[in-house]
BANUVO-990028 format. One record per residue: residue in three letters; x, y, z negated of N, C-alpha, C, O in turn. Coordinates in nm, 2 decimals, always signed. Example, Ala and Ser with C-alpha at 12.3 -4.5 7.8 and 13.67 -1.06 7.14 Angstrom:
resn; n_xx; n_yy; n_zz; ca_xx; ca_yy; ca_zz; c_xx; c_yy; c_zz; o_xx; o_yy; o_zz
ALA; +1.32; -0.57; -0.78; +1.23; -0.45; -0.78; +1.32; -0.33; -0.78; +1.42; -0.33; -0.85 .
SER; +1.28; -0.22; -0.71; +1.37; -0.11; -0.71; +1.29; +0.00; -0.79; +1.34; +0.11; -0.80 .
***
This chain:
resn; n_xx; n_yy; n_zz; ca_xx; ca_yy; ca_zz; c_xx; c_yy; c_zz; o_xx; o_yy; o_zz
MET; -1.63; -8.40; -11.36; -1.56; -8.53; -11.38; -1.43; -8.51; -11.45; -1.39; -8.59; -11.54 .
ALA; -1.36; -8.41; -11.40; -1.23; -8.38; -11.48; -1.23; -8.35; -11.64; -1.14; -8.38; -11.72 .
LYS; -1.36; -8.28; -11.66; -1.37; -8.27; -11.80; -1.41; -8.40; -11.88; -1.37; -8.41; -11.99 .
GLU; -1.46; -8.48; -11.82; -1.50; -8.61; -11.87; -1.37; -8.69; -11.90; -1.35; -8.74; -12.01 .
GLU; -1.27; -8.69; -11.78; -1.14; -8.74; -11.83; -1.07; -8.68; -11.94; -1.01; -8.75; -12.02 .
LYS; -1.07; -8.56; -11.94; -1.01; -8.48; -12.03; -1.05; -8.52; -12.17; -0.97; -8.53; -12.27 .
LYS; -1.19; -8.53; -12.18; -1.26; -8.56; -12.32; -1.21; -8.70; -12.34; -1.17; -8.73; -12.46 .
GLU; -1.20; -8.79; -12.26; -1.17; -8.93; -12.29; -1.01; -8.95; -12.33; -0.97; -9.03; -12.41 .
LYS; -0.95; -8.86; -12.27; -0.78; -8.86; -12.31; -0.79; -8.78; -12.45; -0.70; -8.81; -12.53 .
LYS; -0.86; -8.69; -12.49; -0.86; -8.65; -12.63; -0.90; -8.76; -12.71; -0.85; -8.78; -12.82 .
GLY; -1.00; -8.83; -12.66; -1.06; -8.93; -12.77; -0.95; -9.05; -12.79; -0.93; -9.10; -12.90 .
PHE; -0.88; -9.07; -12.67; -0.77; -9.18; -12.68; -0.66; -9.13; -12.76; -0.60; -9.22; -12.82 .
TRP; -0.62; -9.01; -12.76; -0.52; -8.97; -12.84; -0.55; -8.95; -12.99; -0.46; -8.96; -13.08 .
LYS; -0.67; -8.92; -13.02; -0.73; -8.91; -13.16; -0.73; -9.04; -13.20; -0.67; -9.07; -13.30 .
GLU; -0.79; -9.14; -13.12; -0.78; -9.28; -13.18; -0.65; -9.34; -13.20; -0.63; -9.43; -13.29 .
PHE; -0.54; -9.29; -13.11; -0.40; -9.36; -13.14; -0.35; -9.28; -13.26; -0.27; -9.34; -13.33 .
LYS; -0.38; -9.15; -13.29; -0.32; -9.08; -13.41; -0.40; -9.18; -13.53; -0.33; -9.23; -13.62 .
GLU; -0.52; -9.19; -13.53; -0.59; -9.26; -13.63; -0.52; -9.41; -13.66; -0.49; -9.45; -13.77 .
PHE; -0.50; -9.47; -13.55; -0.43; -9.62; -13.54; -0.30; -9.60; -13.63; -0.28; -9.66; -13.73 .
ILE; -0.22; -9.49; -13.58; -0.08; -9.48; -13.64; -0.09; -9.44; -13.79; -0.01; -9.49; -13.87 .
THR; -0.18; -9.34; -13.83; -0.19; -9.32; -13.97; -0.26; -9.41; -14.05; -0.26; -9.39; -14.17 .
ARG; -0.33; -9.51; -13.99; -0.41; -9.61; -14.08; -0.32; -9.70; -14.15; -0.36; -9.76; -14.24 .
GLY; -0.19; -9.72; -14.10; -0.11; -9.82; -14.16; -0.11; -9.96; -14.07; -0.05; -10.05; -14.10 .
ASN; -0.19; -9.95; -13.96; -0.18; -10.08; -13.89; -0.05; -10.09; -13.82; +0.01; -10.20; -13.81 .
VAL; +0.02; -9.98; -13.77; +0.13; -9.99; -13.71; +0.25; -10.06; -13.80; +0.33; -10.13; -13.75 .
PHE; +0.24; -10.03; -13.93; +0.35; -10.10; -14.02; +0.29; -10.24; -14.02; +0.38; -10.33; -14.02 .
ASP; +0.18; -10.27; -14.02; +0.13; -10.43; -14.02; +0.19; -10.48; -13.90; +0.23; -10.60; -13.90 .
MET; +0.18; -10.40; -13.80; +0.22; -10.47; -13.65; +0.38; -10.49; -13.65; +0.43; -10.59; -13.61 .
ALA; +0.43; -10.39; -13.69; +0.60; -10.38; -13.70; +0.64; -10.51; -13.79; +0.74; -10.57; -13.75 .
VAL; +0.58; -10.54; -13.90; +0.61; -10.67; -13.99; +0.57; -10.78; -13.91; +0.64; -10.88; -13.91 .
GLY; +0.47; -10.79; -13.84; +0.43; -10.91; -13.76; +0.52; -10.92; -13.64; +0.55; -11.04; -13.60 .
ILE; +0.57; -10.81; -13.59; +0.68; -10.84; -13.47; +0.81; -10.87; -13.52; +0.89; -10.93; -13.45 .
ILE; +0.85; -10.85; -13.65; +0.97; -10.88; -13.70; +0.97; -11.04; -13.75; +1.06; -11.11; -13.74 .
VAL; +0.85; -11.06; -13.82; +0.85; -11.20; -13.86; +0.82; -11.29; -13.73; +0.87; -11.40; -13.72 .
GLY; +0.75; -11.23; -13.64; +0.73; -11.31; -13.52; +0.86; -11.35; -13.45; +0.89; -11.46; -13.41 .
GLY; +0.94; -11.26; -13.45; +1.08; -11.27; -13.38; +1.16; -11.37; -13.44; +1.23; -11.45; -13.38 .
ALA; +1.16; -11.37; -13.59; +1.23; -11.48; -13.67; +1.16; -11.60; -13.66; +1.23; -11.71; -13.67 .
PHE; +1.03; -11.60; -13.65; +0.97; -11.73; -13.64; +0.98; -11.81; -13.50; +0.99; -11.93; -13.49 .
THR; +0.99; -11.72; -13.39; +1.02; -11.77; -13.26; +1.15; -11.85; -13.26; +1.16; -11.95; -13.19 .
ALA; +1.25; -11.81; -13.34; +1.38; -11.89; -13.36; +1.35; -12.03; -13.41; +1.40; -12.13; -13.37 .
ILE; +1.25; -12.03; -13.51; +1.23; -12.16; -13.56; +1.16; -12.25; -13.47; +1.18; -12.37; -13.46 .
VAL; +1.06; -12.19; -13.41; +0.98; -12.26; -13.32; +1.05; -12.33; -13.21; +1.03; -12.44; -13.17 .
ASN; +1.14; -12.23; -13.16; +1.23; -12.26; -13.04; +1.34; -12.39; -13.08; +1.37; -12.48; -13.00 .
SER; +1.39; -12.39; -13.20; +1.47; -12.50; -13.24; +1.39; -12.61; -13.26; +1.44; -12.72; -13.23 .
LEU; +1.25; -12.60; -13.32; +1.19; -12.72; -13.32; +1.16; -12.78; -13.19; +1.18; -12.90; -13.16 .
CYS; +1.12; -12.69; -13.10; +1.09; -12.75; -12.98; +1.21; -12.80; -12.89; +1.20; -12.91; -12.83 .
ASN; +1.31; -12.72; -12.88; +1.43; -12.75; -12.81; +1.51; -12.89; -12.87; +1.55; -12.98; -12.80 .
ASN; +1.54; -12.89; -13.01; +1.61; -12.98; -13.07; +1.55; -13.11; -13.12; +1.61; -13.21; -13.13 .
ILE; +1.43; -13.10; -13.14; +1.35; -13.23; -13.19; +1.24; -13.26; -13.10; +1.24; -13.38; -13.07 .
LEU; +1.15; -13.18; -13.05; +1.02; -13.24; -12.98; +1.06; -13.26; -12.84; +1.03; -13.37; -12.79 .
LYS; +1.14; -13.16; -12.76; +1.15; -13.18; -12.62; +1.25; -13.30; -12.60; +1.23; -13.38; -12.51 .
PRO; +1.36; -13.32; -12.67; +1.43; -13.46; -12.64; +1.35; -13.58; -12.64; +1.36; -13.67; -12.55 .
ILE; +1.26; -13.58; -12.74; +1.15; -13.70; -12.76; +1.08; -13.71; -12.61; +1.09; -13.81; -12.54 .
ILE; +1.02; -13.59; -12.59; +0.93; -13.58; -12.46; +1.01; -13.61; -12.35; +0.97; -13.70; -12.28 .
ASN; +1.13; -13.54; -12.32; +1.23; -13.57; -12.21; +1.25; -13.73; -12.20; +1.23; -13.79; -12.09 .
TRP; +1.28; -13.79; -12.31; +1.31; -13.91; -12.30; +1.20; -14.01; -12.25; +1.22; -14.10; -12.18 .
ILE; +1.08; -13.97; -12.29; +0.95; -14.06; -12.25; +0.94; -14.01; -12.10; +0.93; -14.10; -12.02 .
LEU; +0.94; -13.89; -12.06; +0.92; -13.86; -11.92; +1.04; -13.92; -11.83; +1.02; -13.96; -11.72 .
ALA; +1.15; -13.91; -11.89; +1.27; -13.98; -11.80; +1.25; -14.12; -11.78; +1.29; -14.18; -11.68 .
ALA; +1.18; -14.19; -11.87; +1.15; -14.33; -11.85; +1.05; -14.35; -11.76; +1.05; -14.45; -11.69 .
ILE; +0.97; -14.25; -11.74; +0.85; -14.27; -11.65; +0.92; -14.23; -11.51; +0.89; -14.30; -11.42 .
VAL; +1.00; -14.12; -11.50; +1.04; -14.08; -11.37; +1.16; -14.15; -11.30; +1.18; -14.15; -11.18 .
GLY; +1.25; -14.21; -11.41; +1.35; -14.29; -11.38; +1.50; -14.24; -11.39; +1.59; -14.30; -11.35 .
THR; +1.50; -14.12; -11.44; +1.64; -14.05; -11.44; +1.67; -14.05; -11.60; +1.59; -14.10; -11.69 .
ASP; +1.80; -14.00; -11.63; +1.85; -13.99; -11.77; +1.76; -13.89; -11.83; +1.68; -13.92; -11.93 .
SER; +1.76; -13.76; -11.77; +1.67; -13.65; -11.82; +1.60; -13.58; -11.72; +1.63; -13.61; -11.60 .
LEU; +1.52; -13.48; -11.75; +1.44; -13.40; -11.65; +1.54; -13.29; -11.59; +1.50; -13.22; -11.49 .
THR; +1.66; -13.27; -11.63; +1.74; -13.17; -11.59; +1.79; -13.22; -11.44; +1.84; -13.14; -11.36 .
GLY; +1.77; -13.35; -11.41; +1.82; -13.37; -11.28; +1.72; -13.42; -11.19; +1.74; -13.50; -11.10 .
VAL; +1.60; -13.36; -11.21; +1.49; -13.40; -11.11; +1.46; -13.26; -11.01; +1.40; -13.16; -11.04 .
TYR; +1.52; -13.29; -10.90; +1.50; -13.17; -10.79; +1.45; -13.23; -10.68; +1.46; -13.35; -10.65 .
THR; +1.38; -13.13; -10.60; +1.35; -13.15; -10.46; +1.43; -13.04; -10.39; +1.43; -12.92; -10.40 .
PHE; +1.51; -13.12; -10.29; +1.60; -13.02; -10.23; +1.54; -12.98; -10.09; +1.51; -13.06; -10.01 .
LEU; +1.53; -12.84; -10.06; +1.49; -12.79; -9.95; +1.59; -12.77; -9.85; +1.57; -12.78; -9.73 .
LYS; +1.71; -12.74; -9.89; +1.84; -12.72; -9.81; +1.95; -12.78; -9.90; +1.97; -12.74; -10.01 .
THR; +2.01; -12.86; -9.86; +2.12; -12.93; -9.93; +2.28; -12.88; -9.88; +2.31; -12.89; -9.76 .
VAL; +2.34; -12.84; -9.95; +2.48; -12.79; -9.95; +2.57; -12.88; -10.02; +2.56; -12.90; -10.14 .
THR; +2.66; -12.94; -9.95; +2.75; -13.04; -10.03; +2.90; -12.99; -10.01; +2.94; -12.93; -9.91 .
THR; +2.97; -13.03; -10.12; +3.12; -12.97; -10.11; +3.20; -13.11; -10.15; +3.15; -13.20; -10.22 .
THR; +3.31; -13.12; -10.09; +3.41; -13.23; -10.11; +3.47; -13.21; -10.24; +3.52; -13.10; -10.27 .
ALA; +3.48; -13.31; -10.32; +3.56; -13.32; -10.44; +3.71; -13.36; -10.42; +3.75; -13.42; -10.31 .
GLU; +3.79; -13.34; -10.52; +3.93; -13.38; -10.50; +3.95; -13.53; -10.46; +4.04; -13.57; -10.39 .
ASP; +3.86; -13.60; -10.51; +3.88; -13.74; -10.47; +3.81; -13.77; -10.33; +3.81; -13.88; -10.27 .
GLY; +3.76; -13.68; -10.28; +3.70; -13.72; -10.15; +3.54; -13.74; -10.14; +3.49; -13.77; -10.03 .
THR; +3.49; -13.73; -10.24; +3.35; -13.75; -10.24; +3.27; -13.63; -10.24; +3.30; -13.53; -10.29 .
GLU; +3.15; -13.65; -10.18; +3.08; -13.53; -10.15; +2.97; -13.51; -10.26; +2.89; -13.60; -10.29 .
ILE; +2.97; -13.38; -10.31; +2.90; -13.35; -10.42; +2.79; -13.25; -10.38; +2.83; -13.17; -10.29 .
ILE; +2.68; -13.23; -10.43; +2.58; -13.13; -10.40; +2.62; -13.02; -10.46; +2.67; -13.03; -10.58 .
ASP; +2.62; -12.90; -10.40; +2.66; -12.78; -10.46; +2.53; -12.71; -10.49; +2.47; -12.64; -10.41 .
LEU; +2.48; -12.72; -10.61; +2.35; -12.65; -10.66; +2.34; -12.51; -10.65; +2.23; -12.46; -10.64 .
ALA; +2.46; -12.44; -10.65; +2.47; -12.27; -10.65; +2.43; -12.24; -10.51; +2.37; -12.14; -10.48 .
SER; +2.47; -12.33; -10.41; +2.46; -12.29; -10.26; +2.32; -12.35; -10.21; +2.26; -12.31; -10.11 .
SER; +2.29; -12.46; -10.27; +2.16; -12.54; -10.22; +2.04; -12.45; -10.27; +2.03; -12.39; -10.38 .
ILE; +1.93; -12.48; -10.17; +1.80; -12.43; -10.21; +1.71; -12.55; -10.26; +1.70; -12.65; -10.19 .
TYR; +1.66; -12.54; -10.37; +1.60; -12.66; -10.42; +1.48; -12.62; -10.53; +1.48; -12.52; -10.60 .
ILE; +1.39; -12.70; -10.53; +1.28; -12.68; -10.66; +1.33; -12.77; -10.77; +1.35; -12.89; -10.76 .
ASP; +1.35; -12.68; -10.90; +1.39; -12.76; -11.01; +1.28; -12.80; -11.09; +1.24; -12.72; -11.18 .
TRP; +1.23; -12.92; -11.07; +1.10; -12.97; -11.13; +1.14; -12.98; -11.29; +1.06; -12.94; -11.38 .
GLY; +1.26; -13.03; -11.31; +1.28; -13.05; -11.46; +1.28; -12.93; -11.56; +1.25; -12.93; -11.68 .
THR; +1.33; -12.81; -11.49; +1.32; -12.70; -11.58; +1.18; -12.64; -11.59; +1.15; -12.59; -11.69 .
PHE; +1.10; -12.66; -11.50; +0.96; -12.62; -11.48; +0.88; -12.70; -11.58; +0.79; -12.65; -11.65 .
ILE; +0.91; -12.83; -11.57; +0.83; -12.92; -11.69; +0.88; -12.88; -11.82; +0.80; -12.86; -11.91 .
ASN; +1.00; -12.88; -11.84; +1.06; -12.84; -11.99; +0.99; -12.70; -12.02; +0.94; -12.68; -12.13 .
ALA; +0.98; -12.60; -11.92; +0.91; -12.48; -11.96; +0.76; -12.48; -12.01; +0.71; -12.42; -12.10 .
ILE; +0.69; -12.58; -11.93; +0.55; -12.61; -11.97; +0.54; -12.69; -12.10; +0.45; -12.66; -12.18 .
ILE; +0.63; -12.78; -12.12; +0.64; -12.84; -12.26; +0.67; -12.74; -12.36; +0.61; -12.75; -12.47 .
ASN; +0.77; -12.65; -12.33; +0.80; -12.56; -12.44; +0.68; -12.46; -12.48; +0.65; -12.43; -12.59 .
PHE; +0.62; -12.42; -12.37; +0.49; -12.33; -12.38; +0.38; -12.41; -12.47; +0.33; -12.35; -12.57 .
ILE; +0.34; -12.54; -12.44; +0.24; -12.62; -12.50; +0.27; -12.63; -12.66; +0.19; -12.61; -12.75 .
LEU; +0.41; -12.67; -12.67; +0.46; -12.69; -12.82; +0.45; -12.55; -12.90; +0.40; -12.54; -13.01 .
ILE; +0.50; -12.46; -12.84; +0.48; -12.33; -12.93; +0.34; -12.29; -12.94; +0.31; -12.24; -13.04 .
ALA; +0.24; -12.30; -12.85; +0.12; -12.26; -12.87; +0.05; -12.35; -12.97; -0.04; -12.30; -13.04 .
LEU; +0.09; -12.48; -12.97; +0.02; -12.58; -13.07; +0.08; -12.55; -13.21; +0.00; -12.54; -13.31 .
VAL; +0.21; -12.52; -13.21; +0.25; -12.47; -13.36; +0.20; -12.35; -13.41; +0.16; -12.34; -13.53 .
LEU; +0.19; -12.25; -13.31; +0.11; -12.14; -13.36; -0.03; -12.14; -13.38; -0.09; -12.06; -13.45 .
PHE; -0.08; -12.22; -13.31; -0.24; -12.27; -13.34; -0.26; -12.32; -13.48; -0.36; -12.28; -13.56 .
LEU; -0.17; -12.40; -13.52; -0.18; -12.47; -13.64; -0.14; -12.38; -13.77; -0.18; -12.41; -13.88 .
ILE; -0.06; -12.29; -13.75; +0.00; -12.19; -13.84; -0.12; -12.09; -13.85; -0.16; -12.07; -13.97 .
ILE; -0.18; -12.05; -13.76; -0.29; -11.95; -13.75; -0.41; -12.01; -13.82; -0.47; -11.95; -13.90 .
LYS; -0.44; -12.13; -13.79; -0.56; -12.21; -13.84; -0.53; -12.21; -14.00; -0.61; -12.17; -14.09 .
ALA; -0.41; -12.27; -14.04; -0.39; -12.27; -14.18; -0.40; -12.12; -14.25; -0.45; -12.10; -14.36 .
LEU; -0.34; -12.02; -14.18; -0.36; -11.88; -14.24; -0.51; -11.83; -14.25; -0.55; -11.77; -14.35 .
MET; -0.59; -11.88; -14.15; -0.73; -11.84; -14.15; -0.79; -11.91; -14.26; -0.86; -11.85; -14.34 .
LYS; -0.77; -12.04; -14.28; -0.82; -12.12; -14.39; -0.80; -12.04; -14.53; -0.89; -12.02; -14.61 .
VAL; -0.66; -12.01; -14.55; -0.63; -11.95; -14.67; -0.70; -11.81; -14.68; -0.75; -11.78; -14.79 .
GLN; -0.71; -11.73; -14.57; -0.79; -11.60; -14.58; -0.94; -11.63; -14.63; -0.99; -11.57; -14.72 .
ASN; -1.00; -11.74; -14.55; -1.13; -11.76; -14.58; -1.15; -11.81; -14.74; -1.24; -11.77; -14.81 .
MET; -1.06; -11.88; -14.79; -1.06; -11.91; -14.94; -1.05; -11.78; -15.01; -1.14; -11.75; -15.09 .
ARG; -0.95; -11.70; -14.98; -0.93; -11.58; -15.05; -1.07; -11.48; -15.04; -1.11; -11.41; -15.14 .
ASP; -1.13; -11.49; -14.92; -1.25; -11.39; -14.91; -1.37; -11.45; -15.01; -1.45; -11.38; -15.07 .
GLN; -1.37; -11.60; -15.00; -1.47; -11.66; -15.10; -1.44; -11.63; -15.23; -1.53; -11.59; -15.30 .
ALA; -1.33; -11.64; -15.28; -1.28; -11.62; -15.42; -1.32; -11.48; -15.46; -1.36; -11.45; -15.57 .
LYS; -1.29; -11.38; -15.36; -1.32; -11.23; -15.39; -1.46; -11.22; -15.41; -1.51; -11.15; -15.50 .
ALA; -1.54; -11.29; -15.32; -1.69; -11.27; -15.31; -1.75; -11.33; -15.45; -1.85; -11.28; -15.50 .
ALA; -1.69; -11.44; -15.50; -1.73; -11.51; -15.63; -1.71; -11.42; -15.73; -1.81; -11.39; -15.81 .
ILE; -1.58; -11.36; -15.74; -1.54; -11.27; -15.85; -1.64; -11.14; -15.85; -1.70; -11.11; -15.95 .
ALA; -1.66; -11.08; -15.73; -1.76; -10.96; -15.72; -1.90; -11.01; -15.78; -1.96; -10.94; -15.86 .
GLU; -1.95; -11.13; -15.74; -2.06; -11.17; -15.77; -2.07; -11.19; -15.93; -2.17; -11.16; -16.00 .
ALA; -1.98; -11.24; -15.98; -1.97; -11.27; -16.13; -1.96; -11.13; -16.20; -2.03; -11.11; -16.30 .
GLU; -1.90; -11.05; -16.15; -1.88; -10.91; -16.21; -2.01; -10.84; -16.21; -2.04; -10.78; -16.31 .
GLU; -2.09; -10.85; -16.10; -2.21; -10.79; -16.09; -2.31; -10.86; -16.19; -2.39; -10.79; -16.25 .
LYS; -2.31; -10.99; -16.19; -2.39; -11.06; -16.30; -2.37; -11.02; -16.42; -2.47; -10.99; -16.49 .
ARG; -2.24; -11.01; -16.47; -2.20; -10.95; -16.60; -2.25; -10.82; -16.62; -2.32; -10.80; -16.71 .
LYS; -2.23; -10.72; -16.53; -2.29; -10.59; -16.55; -2.44; -10.59; -16.58; -2.48; -10.52; -16.67 .
ALA; -2.51; -10.67; -16.49; -2.63; -10.68; -16.51; -2.70; -10.74; -16.64; -2.81; -10.70; -16.69 .
ASP; -2.61; -10.83; -16.70; -2.65; -10.89; -16.82; -2.62; -10.79; -16.92; -2.71; -10.77; -17.00 .
GLU; -2.50; -10.73; -16.93; -2.46; -10.61; -17.02; -2.58; -10.50; -17.02; -2.63; -10.46; -17.13 .
ALA; -2.63; -10.46; -16.90; -2.74; -10.36; -16.89; -2.85; -10.42; -16.96; -2.91; -10.36; -17.04 .
ALA; -2.89; -10.53; -16.93; -3.02; -10.59; -17.00; -3.00; -10.59; -17.13; -3.09; -10.55; -17.20 .
GLU; -2.89; -10.63; -17.19; -2.87; -10.64; -17.34; -2.87; -10.49; -17.40; -2.93; -10.47; -17.50 .
LYS; -2.81; -10.41; -17.32; -2.82; -10.25; -17.38; -2.96; -10.20; -17.38; -3.00; -10.13; -17.47 .
ALA; -3.03; -10.24; -17.28; -3.17; -10.20; -17.27; -3.25; -10.27; -17.39; -3.32; -10.19; -17.46 .
ALA; -3.24; -10.39; -17.41; -3.30; -10.46; -17.53; -3.26; -10.39; -17.67; -3.35; -10.38; -17.76 .
VAL; -3.14; -10.35; -17.68; -3.10; -10.30; -17.82; -3.17; -10.17; -17.83; -3.24; -10.14; -17.93 .
GLU; -3.16; -10.08; -17.72; -3.22; -9.94; -17.73; -3.35; -9.94; -17.75; -3.39; -9.87; -17.85 .
LYS; -3.45; -10.02; -17.68; -3.59; -10.03; -17.70; -3.64; -10.16; -17.74; -3.59; -10.27; -17.70 .
PRO; -3.74; -10.15; -17.82; -3.79; -10.29; -17.86; -3.89; -10.34; -17.75; -3.95; -10.26; -17.68 .
GLU; -3.90; -10.46; -17.74; -3.98; -10.51; -17.61; -4.12; -10.46; -17.62; -4.17; -10.44; -17.73 .
PRO; -4.18; -10.43; -17.51; -4.31; -10.37; -17.49; -4.40; -10.46; -17.56; -4.48; -10.40; -17.64 .
ALA; -4.41; -10.59; -17.54; -4.51; -10.69; -17.60; -4.50; -10.69; -17.75; -4.61; -10.69; -17.81 .
ALA; -4.39; -10.68; -17.81; -4.38; -10.68; -17.96; -4.43; -10.56; -18.01; -4.50; -10.56; -18.11 .
ALA; -4.40; -10.43; -17.94; -4.43; -10.30; -18.00; -4.60; -10.30; -17.97; -4.67; -10.24; -18.06 .
ALA; -4.66; -10.35; -17.87; -4.80; -10.35; -17.85; -4.87; -10.43; -17.97; -4.98; -10.39; -18.01 .
ALA; -4.80; -10.55; -18.01; -4.86; -10.63; -18.11; -4.86; -10.54; -18.24; -4.96; -10.52; -18.31 .
GLU; -4.76; -10.50; -18.27; -4.74; -10.40; -18.40; -4.84; -10.30; -18.40; -4.91; -10.28; -18.50 .
LYS; -4.85; -10.24; -18.29; -4.97; -10.13; -18.29; -5.11; -10.19; -18.29; -5.20; -10.13; -18.36 .
ALA; -5.14; -10.31; -18.23; -5.26; -10.36; -18.26; -5.28; -10.40; -18.40; -5.40; -10.39; -18.46 .
ALA; -5.19; -10.45; -18.47; -5.20; -10.49; -18.60; -5.24; -10.37; -18.70; -5.32; -10.38; -18.79 .
GLU; -5.17; -10.26; -18.68; -5.18; -10.14; -18.74; -5.32; -10.09; -18.72; -5.39; -10.06; -18.81 .
GLY; -5.37; -10.08; -18.60; -5.48; -10.04; -18.55; -5.60; -10.12; -18.61; -5.70; -10.06; -18.65 .
SER; -5.60; -10.24; -18.62; -5.70; -10.33; -18.68; -5.72; -10.30; -18.83; -5.83; -10.29; -18.87 .
ALA; -5.61; -10.28; -18.91; -5.61; -10.25; -19.05; -5.69; -10.11; -19.08; -5.78; -10.09; -19.16 .
GLU; -5.66; -10.02; -18.99; -5.72; -9.89; -19.00; -5.86; -9.90; -18.97; -5.94; -9.84; -19.04 .
ALA; -5.90; -9.97; -18.86; -6.03; -9.98; -18.81; -6.11; -10.03; -18.92; -6.23; -10.00; -18.91 .
ALA; -6.08; -10.11; -19.00; -6.17; -10.20; -19.10; -6.24; -10.09; -19.19; -6.36; -10.08; -19.19 .
PRO; -6.15; -10.01; -19.26; -6.21; -9.91; -19.35; -6.32; -9.82; -19.27; -6.44; -9.80; -19.31 .
ALA; -6.28; -9.78; -19.15; -6.36; -9.69; -19.07; -6.50; -9.76; -19.05; -6.61; -9.71; -19.06 .
GLN; -6.48; -9.88; -19.02; -6.63; -9.96; -19.00; -6.70; -9.98; -19.12; -6.82; -9.99; -19.11 .
ALA; -6.64; -9.97; -19.24; -6.70; -9.99; -19.36; -6.78; -9.86; -19.39; -6.90; -9.85; -19.42 .
ASP; -6.71; -9.75; -19.37; -6.78; -9.61; -19.38; -6.89; -9.60; -19.27; -6.98; -9.52; -19.30 .
ALA; -6.89; -9.66; -19.16; -6.99; -9.65; -19.06; -7.10; -9.73; -19.09; -7.20; -9.72; -19.01 .
ALA; -7.11; -9.82; -19.19; -7.23; -9.92; -19.20; -7.34; -9.82; -19.24; -7.32; -9.71; -19.29 .
PRO; -7.47; -9.88; -19.21; -7.60; -9.79; -19.22; -7.63; -9.80; -19.39; -7.61; -9.90; -19.45 .
ASP; -7.67; -9.70; -19.43; -7.71; -9.69; -19.58; -7.83; -9.78; -19.58; -7.91; -9.79; -19.48 .
GLU; -7.84; -9.83; -19.70; -7.94; -9.90; -19.74; -8.04; -9.83; -19.83; -8.00; -9.76; -19.92 .
PRO; -8.16; -9.83; -19.80; -8.25; -9.75; -19.91; -8.24; -9.77; -20.04; -8.24; -9.88; -20.08 .
LYS; -8.22; -9.66; -20.11; -8.20; -9.65; -20.25; -8.33; -9.69; -20.33; -8.44; -9.66; -20.29 .
LYS; -8.31; -9.76; -20.43; -8.43; -9.80; -20.51; -8.41; -9.72; -20.63; -8.30; -9.72; -20.70 .
GLU; -8.52; -9.66; -20.67; -8.54; -9.55; -20.78; -8.61; -9.61; -20.89; -8.63; -9.54; -20.99 .
***
């Protein structure tokens, strides 16, 4: 059993070496860098444009100014302000922050949606590119086949034409031979 694990590890390292030397690591590195830059764009779109609109709609439904103030307190700790009013001390209180949770869900859904749309567009472009490559390859093969057929036609006459020429020559030669082969008529003396 230990030998099988050793073979599996060797296979793993061999595959890893092939993966690194194939160039996929460079593609992955570029993807990570572009993905990091793209994350900033998606976060800005979500945080500065879409989430405020969604927060406004949800806040109208919940009844608060924004989702940041939607809490369920499990233990409330209050402090007294300078003017004598009691204020909830969020740092010392134990609470469930529903607003932050809902914002995280909205952020996830928006990022997933934007990435889905981008990947879908990229896949469409890739499919169009693959179809164009296939059409070019097919046209190239057809062109090569046509060139080969033309080259073959120039090098050799068509078999039917050659057979017709031979048949015509053969019938001209056969006529005198048939005349020689005619039976002799009795000679009159």
